[in-house]
LOBA-790480 format. One record per residue (C-alpha): x, y, z; residue in three letters. Coordinates in steps of 0.05 Angstrom, whole numbers, plus 5000, padded with zeros to 4 digits. Layout:
# residues N
XYZALA/...
This chain:
# residues 252
500407388806MET/505107948786SER/508607478734GLY/502407258706SER/498407628642ALA/491108008660PRO/485607528655GLU/478707788638PHE/471707668637LEU/467807708565LEU/461107928562PRO/456307418534ASP/452007808496TRP/449807758418PRO/453908298397LEU/460308228352ALA/465108658318SER/465809298322PRO/463609318396VAL/467508988443ARG/468008918511ALA/471608588583ALA/471608578649VAL/479008608684THR/478908028743LEU/485008068795ARG/490107638774ALA/495807938723GLY/498308588761GLY/503708948791ALA/500009078855SER/501808848926ARG/497608818982GLY/490708888992PRO/490909078921TYR/494208508892GLN/493608418839SER/491008838777LEU/488509438809ASN/486309968775LEU/484210428810ALA/489311158838ALA/484211318889HIS/483910758930VAL/491310838965GLY/495810378914ASP/502210608888ARG/502211038829THR/507310688788ALA/503510008805ASP/496810388780VAL/501110588720VAL/503309928709GLU/496909598710ASN/493009978661ARG/499409878614ARG/498909228616ARG/491209188608VAL/491309618543ARG/496409248509ALA/493008508534ALA/486408778500LEU/490009238452SER/485809748470LEU/485810308415PRO/487110858468SER/486711048545GLU/480510798581PRO/476411538599LEU/477211318674TRP/471111688713LEU/471212058771LYS/465311598805GLN/460611978859VAL/454011298865HIS/450011938816GLY/446411918748THR/451512328712MET/452412148640VAL/459112428611LEU/458312548538ASP/464912288518ALA/464312468448ASP/463513228467ALA/468713128520ARG/475212938474GLY/479912738521VAL/481112118558ALA/484911878624GLY/484812428667THR/479412218712GLU/477013038731GLY/470412848705ASP/464812518765SER/460412188729ALA/457611528730ASP/456411278660ALA/459311528595ALA/457311458522VAL/459711458460THR/459011388373ARG/465911458363ARG/470010828352PRO/476110768383GLY/474611068442CYS/474110648509VAL/469510798552LEU/470210448632ALA/467110398696VAL/471510268762MET/467709668808VAL/469409308873ALA/460809028891ASP/457409468849CYS/454609258787LEU/457709488718PRO/452709458663VAL/454809518592LEU/448809838540LEU/449509798467ALA/445909978402LYS/445609248362ARG/448009548295ASP/454309758334GLY/453810478325THR/453610748403ALA/455610408476ILE/455210648546ALA/457310478615VAL/453610508675ALA/457110448749HIS/449810158793ALA/451610138866GLY/445210168907TRP/445410848909ARG/445711068828GLY/441710548807LEU/435410738862ALA/436311478832ALA/436811278764GLY/443511248733VAL/441310708679LEU/434411118665ASP/440011618651SER/444611188610ALA/439010958569VAL/436711618555SER/443311838537ALA/443411358477LEU/438811668448CYS/435810978416SER/428910578410PRO/429910138474PRO/428109528433GLU/434309718390THR/437909578451LEU/441809068486CYS/445108978562ALA/450708628601TRP/450708628674LEU/457808448703GLY/460408148765PRO/457208478826ALA/456108318900ILE/450607628906GLY/444907688952PRO/446807238992ALA/452207709022HIS/449708439011PHE/446308579077GLU/441709229065VAL/437609649123GLY/430909939112ALA/432610539078GLU/435310199016VAL/428709789011ARG/425010359016ALA/429210748965ALA/426710258912PHE/419910018939CYS/416910688958ASP/418410868875ARG/416810128853ASP/413009698893SER/415309068848GLY/422009128864ALA/420108838935SER/421808218902GLY/428908308910ALA/429508318979PHE/429207779027ALA/428407979105ALA/433807639146ASN/434207379230ALA/438008109239ARG/431408449215GLY/435208719159ARG/434808459080TRP/438408149030GLN/439008518964CYS/439208248900ASP/442208848857LEU/442508418795PRO/435508398788ALA/434609098812LEU/437709228747ALA/433708748706ARG/427009038732ARG/428909778724ARG/432309598646LEU/425009268633ALA/421409888657ARG/424910238615LEU/423109798552GLY/429309318543LEU/428408638532THR/435908438514GLU/438908388581VAL/444407838593TYR/449607668645GLY/449607228698ASN/457407318726ALA/459407058792PRO/458307418862CYS/464707848877THR/464607728946TYR/465306998945SER/470906918902HIS/476907308926PRO/481807078875GLU/478907328821ARG/474707978839PHE/475708548887TYR/470308678942SER/469509348982TYR/464808989033ARG/469308439044ARG/475908729047GLU/474709489056GLN/482009709033VAL/481709328969THR/482709478893GLY/477109638834ARG/475909178770LEU/474309538713ALA/468809398654ALA/470709668584LEU/467209728530LEU/468710028464TRP/467910138389ILE/473109788343ASP/475210238290ARG/
């Protein structure tokens, strides 16, 4: 893998230039062992030099206009205003979403089963990313990200990236309650299993939340991260592993 070029999943949404987006895949990096190969996270135990090299390869392959804004993700609802911050790449900000209207500012969220959600105004003047694990999704991270765009929902477009699928995402009753106690219709995203627990459809929950926020254009039908170890990292499958990145920017 270390000798190959980075590979990417490109969103299938109807947004052309100036908005650009990509999700990194596992091949094409310098990392070894459980982090093989294109791990982009500096907080998971991988060698710092390998992470730096992997990020360099991604910047070069995508011709990124700047270093991505790497967030310190905490499964919350905070949205970072990248335009107010003005400095990218340091990973000092605790947030699970980010927004920008500035061309050349690259937003990023890192995932390994959690759902990356990309949001954009259809006219390409504002974009946002969100890291939607079940905790953040239940708490309202998508609500916060949509609100940060300060635009009517009918002007927005969303894309859901790769995440763990319902066949492999087993959760307890407390996770189901976190959604269903506030929205009884969310019960359709949970299926009881033989172990007295629930199989959770995270993308379905995100689509429902976006619909309740008024978004009608929601795209994405990515493969399950757990089911494809050659393409995706999965924390639930491996525990010690790397992270993919969902990247979103407005071209200069």
